[in-house]
N, C-alpha and C positions, 0 to 999 in steps of 0.2 A: 495383776494390776490392782492398784488401790485407787479409789476415786474419792473426790471431795465434792460435797454439795455446795453450789454457789447460787447466789441470788442477786439479781440486778433489776433495777427499774426498767431498763431498756430491753433486756432479754428474758426476764422472768426467772424461774428456777430451773436449774439443770445440774449436771455433773461434769467434772473434768478429771483427767488423770493427774494424780498427785505429783508424779515424777515431772511432768510438764509444768505444773503449777509452780514447783519449787526451783526449777532450772532458770537462772537469770538470763541465759542465752536464748530462751524461747519467748517470742513475743505474741505468737498466735496460739490459741488453745482450740481444741475441738470440743465445743459445747454439745452435750447430749441433753435434749429437753425431756420432759416427763413422758412424752409419747414415743421417744426413741429417735426423733429426727436429730441430725447433727449438722453443724456449720461452724466455720472458723470465726473466732471472736478475738480481738486484741485483749491481751491480759490486762493492760492498763484500764480498759473499760470497767473491769471489776475492782480494781485497786483504787480508783478515784472515789472519794466520798463526797456526798452532797453536804455542804456546810450551811 
């Protein structure tokens, strides 16, 4: 498994599986935070940028 580090104002820092991040058919990601807790997050929440 390959992971990518992500950062969000709403969720903080964490990691997600690259295969899920790249798959356009997947809308929910399992975010793993820095202490190892996991929860589902909508991928769009990471892709939206504050302007």
